[in-house]
Backbone as CSV, one residue per row, in Angstrom:
resi,resn,N_x,N_y,N_z,CA_x,CA_y,CA_z,C_x,C_y,C_z
1,UNK,115.946,3.488,36.021,116.210,4.924,36.000,115.561,5.605,37.196
2,UNK,114.341,5.182,37.474,113.631,5.766,38.602,114.332,5.466,39.913
3,UNK,114.813,4.205,40.087,115.506,3.836,41.319,116.764,4.667,41.498
4,UNK,117.488,4.893,40.374,118.730,5.662,40.462,118.432,7.097,40.857
5,UNK,117.396,7.684,40.282,117.061,9.063,40.598,116.627,9.199,42.054
6,UNK,115.815,8.220,42.517,115.368,8.284,43.908,116.538,8.168,44.875
7,UNK,117.467,7.271,44.537,118.629,7.086,45.397,119.487,8.334,45.408
8,UNK,119.656,8.922,44.225,120.515,10.096,44.147,119.918,11.304,44.836
9,UNK,118.586,11.384,44.896,117.968,12.550,45.518,117.732,12.364,47.011
10,UNK,117.978,11.157,47.505,117.727,10.882,48.919,118.844,11.490,49.764
11,UNK,118.489,12.226,50.834,119.494,12.844,51.703,120.110,11.783,52.596
12,UNK,121.425,11.749,52.735,122.056,10.762,53.601,121.644,10.980,55.043
13,UNK,121.407,9.885,55.728,121.006,9.982,57.128,122.208,10.344,57.993
14,UNK,121.960,11.121,59.033,123.007,11.508,59.973,123.045,10.507,61.105
15,UNK,124.207,9.981,61.369,124.340,8.978,62.420,124.191,9.617,63.782
16,UNK,123.880,8.777,64.758,123.758,9.283,66.128,125.075,9.863,66.608
17,UNK,126.184,9.228,66.174,127.510,9.726,66.559,127.742,11.129,66.015
18,UNK,127.343,11.357,64.756,127.516,12.676,64.154,126.674,13.717,64.869
19,UNK,125.442,13.304,65.253,124.589,14.252,65.962,125.178,14.613,67.306
20,UNK,125.759,13.607,68.008,126.370,13.905,69.295,127.593,14.768,69.119
21,UNK,128.381,14.506,68.096,129.605,15.272,67.880,129.307,16.727,67.582
22,UNK,128.177,16.972,66.927,127.828,18.352,66.588,126.935,18.985,67.635
23,UNK,126.761,18.285,68.769,125.921,18.838,69.826,124.455,18.750,69.526
24,UNK,124.061,17.887,68.549,122.659,17.717,68.224,122.166,18.724,67.216
25,UNK,122.982,19.759,66.922,122.559,20.791,65.971,123.799,21.457,65.423
26,UNK,124.084,21.215,64.154,125.321,21.721,63.576,125.357,23.228,63.555
27,UNK,124.181,23.857,63.543,124.144,25.316,63.504,123.547,25.871,64.788
28,UNK,123.955,25.271,65.937,123.417,25.703,67.223,123.762,27.160,67.468
29,UNK,122.796,27.953,67.942,123.047,29.372,68.161,123.984,29.593,69.335
30,UNK,124.644,30.743,69.342,125.524,31.093,70.441,124.713,31.226,71.722
31,UNK,125.248,30.720,72.837,124.543,30.789,74.101,124.416,32.241,74.553
32,UNK,123.313,32.520,75.248,123.127,33.850,75.790,123.922,33.998,77.077
33,UNK,124.354,35.211,77.360,125.062,35.462,78.611,124.060,35.506,79.748
34,UNK,124.362,34.891,80.901,123.447,34.949,82.047,123.400,36.335,82.672
35,UNK,124.356,37.181,82.295,124.361,38.560,82.796,123.355,39.373,81.980
36,UNK,122.276,39.773,82.617,121.213,40.478,81.905,121.708,41.818,81.370
37,UNK,121.017,42.301,80.350,121.411,43.585,79.764,121.255,44.712,80.780
38,UNK,120.231,44.609,81.632,120.025,45.646,82.645,121.204,45.688,83.617
39,UNK,121.645,44.496,84.086,122.784,44.442,85.004,124.059,44.915,84.307
40,UNK,124.213,44.514,83.041,125.395,44.928,82.284,125.451,46.447,82.149
41,UNK,124.315,47.059,81.815,124.278,48.513,81.643,124.524,49.231,82.967
42,UNK,123.951,48.694,84.057,124.129,49.333,85.365,125.590,49.282,85.803
43,UNK,126.199,48.099,85.694,127.594,47.965,86.085,128.505,48.736,85.138
44,UNK,128.152,48.738,83.843,128.929,49.517,82.888,128.878,51.000,83.216
45,UNK,127.715,51.480,83.647,127.580,52.883,84.016,128.453,53.217,85.224
46,UNK,128.526,52.293,86.181,129.388,52.501,87.352,130.851,52.604,86.920
47,UNK,131.266,51.702,86.031,132.654,51.712,85.555,132.976,53.001,84.796
48,UNK,132.060,53.412,83.931,132.286,54.633,83.141,132.309,55.856,84.048
49,UNK,131.366,55.928,85.007,131.340,57.059,85.936,132.625,57.116,86.756
50,UNK,133.101,55.942,87.184,134.349,55.887,87.942,135.518,56.390,87.104
51,UNK,135.573,55.987,85.839,136.677,56.407,84.979,136.616,57.913,84.710
52,UNK,135.412,58.445,84.540,135.271,59.889,84.350,135.778,60.637,85.582
53,UNK,135.484,60.077,86.766,135.999,60.674,87.995,137.522,60.701,88.024
54,UNK,138.125,59.598,87.577,139.591,59.555,87.504,140.117,60.607,86.526
55,UNK,139.427,60.777,85.413,139.846,61.762,84.416,139.777,63.184,84.983
56,UNK,138.738,63.457,85.749,138.584,64.788,86.340,139.732,65.093,87.299
57,UNK,140.146,64.101,88.077,141.208,64.303,89.067,142.608,64.136,88.485
58,UNK,142.695,63.627,87.266,143.994,63.327,86.668,144.952,64.528,86.655
59,UNK,144.509,65.736,86.265,145.450,66.870,86.240,146.035,67.217,87.612
60,UNK,145.366,66.828,88.680,145.840,67.162,90.024,146.813,66.137,90.578
61,UNK,147.015,65.032,89.856,147.912,63.979,90.333,149.362,64.344,90.016
62,UNK,150.304,63.945,90.880,151.725,64.148,90.572,152.166,63.223,89.441
63,UNK,153.365,63.444,88.934,153.868,62.640,87.811,153.962,61.167,88.167
64,UNK,154.352,60.855,89.388,154.450,59.475,89.870,153.428,59.274,90.978
65,UNK,152.663,58.193,90.885,151.605,57.933,91.870,151.742,56.519,92.418
66,UNK,151.255,56.274,93.629,151.305,54.913,94.193,150.341,53.984,93.456
67,UNK,150.847,52.808,93.107,150.003,51.840,92.394,150.089,50.431,92.996
68,UNK,150.889,50.274,94.036,150.992,48.943,94.648,151.241,49.090,96.140
69,UNK,150.588,48.224,96.910,150.710,48.235,98.358,151.103,46.849,98.839
70,UNK,151.888,46.796,99.933,152.202,45.485,100.491,151.033,45.021,101.348
71,UNK,151.178,43.841,101.926,150.061,43.241,102.647,149.681,44.051,103.883
72,UNK,150.612,44.841,104.415,150.327,45.658,105.593,149.676,46.983,105.223
73,UNK,149.490,47.237,103.920,148.850,48.473,103.500,149.798,49.622,103.284
74,UNK,151.103,49.344,103.143,152.088,50.392,102.904,152.463,50.413,101.425
75,UNK,152.617,51.606,100.872,152.962,51.744,99.460,154.353,51.173,99.213
76,UNK,154.460,50.291,98.216,155.776,49.743,97.852,155.988,49.737,96.341
77,UNK,155.140,50.479,95.603,155.303,50.551,94.158,154.711,51.838,93.607
78,UNK,155.439,52.488,92.702,155.004,53.755,92.103,155.055,53.631,90.582
79,UNK,154.146,54.338,89.902,154.088,54.303,88.436,153.730,55.696,87.927
80,UNK,154.021,55.972,86.640,153.561,57.232,86.045,152.030,57.312,86.111
81,UNK,151.524,58.519,86.268,150.078,58.665,86.414,149.325,58.190,85.168
82,UNK,149.970,58.217,84.001,149.337,57.707,82.789,149.088,56.208,82.882
83,UNK,150.045,55.491,83.494,149.870,54.048,83.677,148.725,53.759,84.637
84,UNK,148.612,54.575,85.679,147.507,54.396,86.634,146.168,54.609,85.957
85,UNK,146.117,55.567,85.024,144.875,55.819,84.300,144.494,54.616,83.443
86,UNK,145.494,53.937,82.886,145.222,52.721,82.131,144.652,51.624,83.023
87,UNK,145.164,51.522,84.255,144.649,50.521,85.192,143.198,50.815,85.580
88,UNK,142.821,52.090,85.517,141.449,52.460,85.885,140.417,51.913,84.903
89,UNK,140.866,51.474,83.723,139.964,50.893,82.728,139.737,49.396,82.945
90,UNK,140.513,48.780,83.844,140.411,47.338,84.045,139.011,46.870,84.446
91,UNK,138.300,47.563,85.350,136.955,47.080,85.694,136.043,46.956,84.479
92,UNK,136.107,47.915,83.570,135.274,47.857,82.371,135.691,46.697,81.472
93,UNK,137.004,46.456,81.379,137.490,45.341,80.567,137.061,43.999,81.127
94,UNK,137.150,43.833,82.455,136.725,42.575,83.062,135.223,42.379,82.934
95,UNK,134.461,43.462,83.026,133.012,43.357,82.873,132.654,42.844,81.481
96,UNK,133.324,43.370,80.474,133.089,42.896,79.111,133.457,41.421,78.979
97,UNK,134.545,41.020,79.627,134.976,39.616,79.580,133.945,38.711,80.242
98,UNK,133.432,39.118,81.390,132.429,38.326,82.097,131.154,38.168,81.263
99,UNK,130.856,39.155,80.437,129.661,39.084,79.592,129.875,38.165,78.390
100,UNK,131.078,38.205,77.821,131.344,37.490,76.573,131.633,36.004,76.794
101,UNK,132.362,35.677,77.862,132.827,34.298,78.067,131.699,33.270,78.036
102,UNK,130.573,33.463,78.749,129.495,32.467,78.676,128.945,32.269,77.267
103,UNK,128.980,33.317,76.454,128.466,33.208,75.090,129.398,32.385,74.208
104,UNK,130.673,32.297,74.580,131.654,31.556,73.801,131.770,30.104,74.254
105,UNK,131.319,29.827,75.465,131.450,28.485,76.034,130.539,27.500,75.297
106,UNK,131.079,26.358,74.800,130.233,25.357,74.138,129.128,24.819,75.041
107,UNK,129.359,24.887,76.340,128.334,24.474,77.294,127.748,25.698,78.006
108,UNK,127.588,26.762,77.266,127.106,28.011,77.848,125.748,27.909,78.502
109,UNK,124.941,26.912,78.090,123.617,26.760,78.701,123.709,26.460,80.196
110,UNK,124.853,25.925,80.632,125.020,25.618,82.054,124.944,26.884,82.899
111,UNK,125.294,28.021,82.316,125.252,29.274,83.058,123.828,29.669,83.429
112,UNK,122.857,29.240,82.623,121.468,29.607,82.899,121.010,29.049,84.238
113,UNK,121.571,27.910,84.629,121.160,27.262,85.868,121.786,27.923,87.091
114,UNK,122.694,28.868,86.876,123.327,29.538,88.012,122.415,30.588,88.639
115,UNK,121.291,30.866,87.963,120.364,31.834,88.512,121.015,33.192,88.666
116,UNK,120.782,33.806,89.831,121.316,35.147,90.077,122.749,35.118,90.602
117,UNK,123.296,33.903,90.810,124.643,33.830,91.382,125.668,34.491,90.473
118,UNK,125.615,34.175,89.183,126.616,34.724,88.268,126.539,36.250,88.220
119,UNK,125.322,36.778,88.187,125.160,38.231,88.191,125.722,38.830,89.470
120,UNK,125.445,38.181,90.606,125.991,38.659,91.876,127.497,38.590,91.908
121,UNK,128.056,37.497,91.380,129.510,37.336,91.335,130.146,38.445,90.506
122,UNK,129.590,38.697,89.325,130.135,39.737,88.440,129.991,41.115,89.084
123,UNK,128.853,41.361,89.732,128.631,42.663,90.374,129.652,42.899,91.491
124,UNK,129.841,41.903,92.357,130.792,42.056,93.457,132.218,42.227,92.938
125,UNK,132.591,41.442,91.927,133.925,41.556,91.372,134.150,42.923,90.734
126,UNK,133.150,43.404,89.995,133.279,44.705,89.341,133.393,45.830,90.362
127,UNK,132.544,45.815,91.388,132.583,46.851,92.411,133.887,46.802,93.196
128,UNK,134.393,45.604,93.435,135.679,45.461,94.135,136.805,46.078,93.306
129,UNK,136.821,45.792,92.006,137.856,46.352,91.137,137.748,47.873,91.044
130,UNK,136.525,48.376,90.975,136.334,49.829,90.935,136.869,50.467,92.219
131,UNK,136.563,49.850,93.360,137.048,50.385,94.640,138.576,50.398,94.691
132,UNK,139.198,49.316,94.194,140.653,49.235,94.221,141.283,50.336,93.372
133,UNK,140.652,50.717,92.252,141.240,51.753,91.396,141.338,53.097,92.113
134,UNK,140.524,53.313,93.137,140.528,54.601,93.831,141.554,54.669,94.961
135,UNK,142.262,53.573,95.198,143.280,53.611,96.259,144.399,54.597,95.920
136,UNK,144.680,54.811,94.642,145.717,55.772,94.253,145.343,57.183,94.684
137,UNK,144.133,57.636,94.295,143.705,58.988,94.669,143.551,59.141,96.187
138,UNK,143.034,58.109,96.844,142.874,58.182,98.292,144.219,58.392,98.983
139,UNK,145.261,57.780,98.432,146.590,57.935,99.024,147.220,59.274,98.651
140,UNK,147.123,59.661,97.380,147.722,60.921,96.918,147.156,62.118,97.680
141,UNK,145.845,62.121,97.903,145.211,63.266,98.553,145.171,63.131,100.079
142,UNK,145.892,62.140,100.624,146.060,62.024,102.064,144.857,61.516,102.828
143,UNK,143.894,60.933,102.115,142.716,60.388,102.801,143.088,59.117,103.562
144,UNK,143.977,58.323,102.992,144.550,57.172,103.700,146.069,57.361,103.727
145,UNK,146.743,56.915,104.775,148.197,57.119,104.878,148.967,56.221,103.914
146,UNK,150.203,56.617,103.616,151.046,55.795,102.753,151.527,54.544,103.466
147,UNK,151.639,54.592,104.796,152.109,53.447,105.579,151.003,52.934,106.493
148,UNK,150.893,51.618,106.560,149.928,50.957,107.445,148.503,51.472,107.223
149,UNK,148.112,51.565,105.964,146.750,51.976,105.634,145.818,50.764,105.726
150,UNK,144.507,50.998,105.760,143.556,49.865,105.810,143.374,49.165,104.464
151,UNK,144.125,49.560,103.438,143.957,48.960,102.110,144.266,47.468,102.134
152,UNK,145.329,47.090,102.842,145.679,45.671,102.941,144.600,44.861,103.632
153,UNK,144.024,45.415,104.698,142.955,44.725,105.418,141.733,44.567,104.525
154,UNK,141.371,45.658,103.821,140.204,45.614,102.932,140.382,44.571,101.837
155,UNK,141.543,44.577,101.183,141.771,43.647,100.078,141.778,42.200,100.560
156,UNK,142.504,41.924,101.642,142.624,40.546,102.130,141.308,39.972,102.608
157,UNK,140.571,40.737,103.402,139.301,40.225,103.919,138.253,40.092,102.807
158,UNK,138.253,41.033,101.868,137.292,40.957,100.762,137.547,39.734,99.890
159,UNK,138.819,39.473,99.581,139.158,38.292,98.790,138.769,37.018,99.535
160,UNK,139.044,36.985,100.841,138.690,35.810,101.633,137.192,35.564,101.663
161,UNK,136.407,36.620,101.851,134.948,36.478,101.840,134.466,36.014,100.467
162,UNK,135.119,36.520,99.413,134.766,36.075,98.063,135.001,34.584,97.885
163,UNK,136.124,34.082,98.417,136.404,32.647,98.356,135.339,31.843,99.095
164,UNK,134.911,32.346,100.248,133.901,31.641,101.041,132.578,31.554,100.277
165,UNK,132.155,32.669,99.698,130.909,32.674,98.925,131.007,31.756,97.712
166,UNK,132.149,31.810,97.023,132.343,30.963,95.848,132.344,29.493,96.236
167,UNK,133.009,29.163,97.338,133.059,27.774,97.791,131.691,27.216,98.119
168,UNK,130.825,28.062,98.672,129.476,27.611,98.992,128.655,27.325,97.745
169,UNK,128.982,27.992,96.641,128.189,27.812,95.430,128.781,26.781,94.476
170,UNK,130.055,26.466,94.600,130.700,25.554,93.649,129.938,24.247,93.426
171,UNK,129.406,23.587,94.463,128.700,22.315,94.225,127.471,22.450,93.328
172,UNK,126.957,23.653,93.130,125.757,23.851,92.322,126.059,24.122,90.850
173,UNK,127.324,24.314,90.513,127.677,24.663,89.135,127.636,23.424,88.250
174,UNK,126.961,23.534,87.112,126.901,22.443,86.155,128.143,22.465,85.257
175,UNK,128.408,21.339,84.643,129.634,21.190,83.845,129.682,22.188,82.687
176,UNK,130.783,22.923,82.622,131.026,23.864,81.531,132.531,24.013,81.374
177,UNK,132.962,24.801,80.409,134.383,24.888,80.082,135.064,26.162,80.549
178,UNK,134.344,27.057,81.237,134.961,28.338,81.566,134.761,28.793,83.004
179,UNK,133.922,28.130,83.781,133.668,28.578,85.152,133.611,27.362,86.061
180,UNK,134.490,27.319,87.049,134.522,26.195,87.969,135.901,25.562,88.028
181,UNK,135.939,24.339,88.542,137.196,23.598,88.688,137.345,22.703,87.462
182,UNK,138.182,23.119,86.537,138.214,22.474,85.215,139.368,21.484,85.104
183,UNK,139.338,20.419,85.920,140.312,19.349,85.720,139.872,18.535,84.502
184,UNK,140.792,17.876,83.809,140.397,17.097,82.630,139.428,15.976,82.965
185,UNK,139.530,15.428,84.170,138.667,14.310,84.547,137.260,14.813,84.880
186,UNK,137.155,16.010,85.467,135.845,16.583,85.763,135.141,17.026,84.488
187,UNK,135.890,17.591,83.554,135.291,18.031,82.294,134.789,16.857,81.468
188,UNK,135.340,15.678,81.714,134.983,14.513,80.904,133.775,13.758,81.428
189,UNK,133.370,14.029,82.677,132.305,13.211,83.254,131.497,14.035,84.255
190,UNK,130.173,13.953,84.157,129.302,14.728,85.049,129.455,14.302,86.503
191,UNK,129.589,13.003,86.759,129.712,12.556,88.144,131.012,13.051,88.760
192,UNK,132.088,12.975,87.990,133.371,13.474,88.483,133.279,14.973,88.744
193,UNK,132.643,15.695,87.825,132.478,17.141,88.008,131.737,17.439,89.318
194,UNK,130.670,16.693,89.559,129.851,16.916,90.747,130.648,16.647,92.028
195,UNK,131.347,15.517,92.067,132.125,15.156,93.247,133.304,16.102,93.451
196,UNK,133.961,16.475,92.362,135.108,17.380,92.444,134.683,18.727,93.013
197,UNK,133.542,19.246,92.567,133.100,20.555,93.034,132.548,20.502,94.452
198,UNK,132.080,19.332,94.870,131.634,19.213,96.255,132.828,19.327,97.209
199,UNK,133.896,18.603,96.898,135.103,18.676,97.724,135.801,20.017,97.541
200,UNK,135.853,20.497,96.294,136.483,21.779,96.026,135.790,22.927,96.737
201,UNK,134.474,22.836,96.881,133.742,23.871,97.587,134.149,23.962,99.044
202,UNK,134.282,22.807,99.695,134.714,22.785,101.100,136.133,23.343,101.220
203,UNK,137.010,22.913,100.310,138.395,23.387,100.343,138.467,24.895,100.123
204,UNK,137.621,25.419,99.237,137.617,26.853,98.958,137.119,27.641,100.162
205,UNK,136.125,27.126,100.875,135.625,27.801,102.075,136.723,27.869,103.134
206,UNK,137.440,26.765,103.339,138.531,26.755,104.315,139.620,27.750,103.922
207,UNK,139.962,27.763,102.630,140.964,28.713,102.143,140.480,30.145,102.321
208,UNK,139.183,30.376,102.103,138.634,31.711,102.271,138.686,32.185,103.712
209,UNK,138.380,31.298,104.652,138.450,31.661,106.069,139.877,32.027,106.455
210,UNK,140.838,31.206,105.999,142.249,31.483,106.303,142.686,32.807,105.678
211,UNK,142.266,33.056,104.439,142.638,34.293,103.753,142.032,35.512,104.430
212,UNK,140.761,35.417,104.813,140.095,36.549,105.476,140.747,36.859,106.820
213,UNK,141.083,35.827,107.581,141.747,36.048,108.866,143.138,36.646,108.669
214,UNK,143.849,36.153,107.634,145.158,36.711,107.330,145.066,38.179,106.947
215,UNK,144.035,38.528,106.166,143.841,39.923,105.782,143.447,40.788,106.972
216,UNK,142.612,40.257,107.848,142.148,41.015,109.012,143.316,41.384,109.927
217,UNK,144.279,40.473,110.045,145.434,40.720,110.915,146.706,40.972,110.104
218,UNK,146.532,41.496,108.884,147.675,41.666,107.986,148.716,42.645,108.517
219,UNK,148.275,43.682,109.207,149.239,44.650,109.717,150.106,44.063,110.812
220,UNK,149.598,43.054,111.505,150.387,42.368,112.537,151.218,41.243,111.936
221,UNK,150.621,40.499,111.008,151.305,39.353,110.418,152.354,39.744,109.395
222,UNK,152.148,40.867,108.710,153.098,41.289,107.679,153.115,40.307,106.519
223,UNK,154.319,39.911,106.102,154.478,38.999,104.969,153.858,37.633,105.187
224,UNK,153.644,37.258,106.444,153.045,35.949,106.728,151.624,35.865,106.186
225,UNK,150.934,37.004,106.084,149.576,37.003,105.542,149.576,36.566,104.085
226,UNK,150.602,36.982,103.331,150.725,36.551,101.931,150.998,35.057,101.865
227,UNK,151.846,34.587,102.771,152.144,33.154,102.817,150.880,32.349,103.094
228,UNK,150.045,32.854,104.001,148.794,32.171,104.320,147.894,32.120,103.093
229,UNK,147.802,33.245,102.380,146.965,33.298,101.176,147.441,32.299,100.131
230,UNK,148.738,32.327,99.822,149.284,31.448,98.779,149.144,29.987,99.181
231,UNK,149.489,29.676,100.437,149.413,28.290,100.901,147.971,27.786,100.885
232,UNK,147.021,28.650,101.261,145.607,28.245,101.299,145.086,27.948,99.905
233,UNK,145.371,28.852,98.952,144.856,28.683,97.589,145.519,27.489,96.902
234,UNK,146.851,27.391,97.033,147.549,26.264,96.406,147.147,24.942,97.042
235,UNK,146.998,24.944,98.367,146.589,23.715,99.054,145.205,23.259,98.628
236,UNK,144.268,24.202,98.562,142.904,23.857,98.140,142.885,23.362,96.698
237,UNK,143.666,24.009,95.835,143.704,23.608,94.418,144.326,22.228,94.252
238,UNK,145.445,21.989,94.935,146.118,20.696,94.816,145.246,19.571,95.359
239,UNK,144.628,19.793,96.513,143.754,18.781,97.107,142.613,18.424,96.159
240,UNK,142.007,19.438,95.552,140.877,19.208,94.660,141.299,18.466,93.398
241,UNK,142.446,18.831,92.841,142.929,18.160,91.630,143.251,16.697,91.896
242,UNK,143.915,16.432,93.022,144.252,15.045,93.375,142.977,14.245,93.592
243,UNK,142.004,14.834,94.286,140.734,14.137,94.523,140.030,13.826,93.211
244,UNK,140.016,14.780,92.291,139.363,14.570,90.995,140.003,13.408,90.250
245,UNK,141.327,13.325,90.309,142.024,12.227,89.631,141.717,10.885,90.299
246,UNK,141.694,10.861,91.626,141.419,9.613,92.335,139.993,9.135,92.071
247,UNK,139.062,10.068,91.954,137.684,9.702,91.605,137.651,9.091,90.213
248,UNK,138.413,9.676,89.305,138.506,9.129,87.949,139.049,7.705,87.972
249,UNK,140.105,7.479,88.746,140.690,6.133,88.834,139.728,5.153,89.499
250,UNK,138.782,5.688,90.269,137.812,4.837,90.946,136.539,4.662,90.124
251,UNK,136.628,4.908,88.821,135.468,4.740,87.958,134.451,5.853,88.101
252,UNK,134.939,7.035,88.494,134.060,8.202,88.703,132.984,7.926,89.742
253,UNK,133.385,7.173,90.759,132.512,6.910,91.906,133.115,7.549,93.132
254,UNK,132.315,7.854,94.141,132.848,8.465,95.373,133.895,7.576,96.019
255,UNK,134.918,8.196,96.589,135.951,7.430,97.262,135.426,6.988,98.614
256,UNK,135.764,5.766,98.978,135.323,5.232,100.261,136.525,4.686,101.009
257,UNK,136.509,4.962,102.313,137.608,4.452,103.139,137.459,2.961,103.324
258,UNK,138.567,2.229,103.167,138.527,0.784,103.354,138.735,0.440,104.826
């Protein structure tokens, strides 16, 4: 009777496989966002202040306002001013997304190792989006011309510089499910992830240089600047994906020329 009671009261042991499957802790807490509350509040205040500014100027806007520009900086798309006001909320929405995503990532702890990079990335992206929302008012009130404005140059060069900065940091990113080059082979193995991001970083820098130059000379290049942007990004992405697969086929070891 005693043996039966002892056996029945004994807790079943958890296998090593079960512990690995549950991440070592079945009730692991949600990861913290690397974006500090101070940075979140500061950037949120910028977004809210910007939106209030749009609200103040809203009654002075015409019924239809410019909302899209071609690569040369000329207006080629118009929308009701109510739709433009909805677009003005995008920076705040993206900021919330940047804060929440790391907390949802099963490997959210990898974000902690990014140091101040993630905060800088979110800050630059948020400020860029806020600046873009003001292109409508700048055009309506004649501060920038409707044709051949510097908006195309600003957007193209800023995006290119962003690619260059991102490419320089990619090799430092640890494996996670929401930030970086997420090929299936890189997500499955740390060595593949490391090698993929090393090559992807170089490819991203090259794409960024091409994009920035295309943006700088966008008024001269016209539609060719868009072609340069698309070709650079697609080329860098395809090269990185193919490399990641070849590393996988090579046993997740660096490729060597024979």
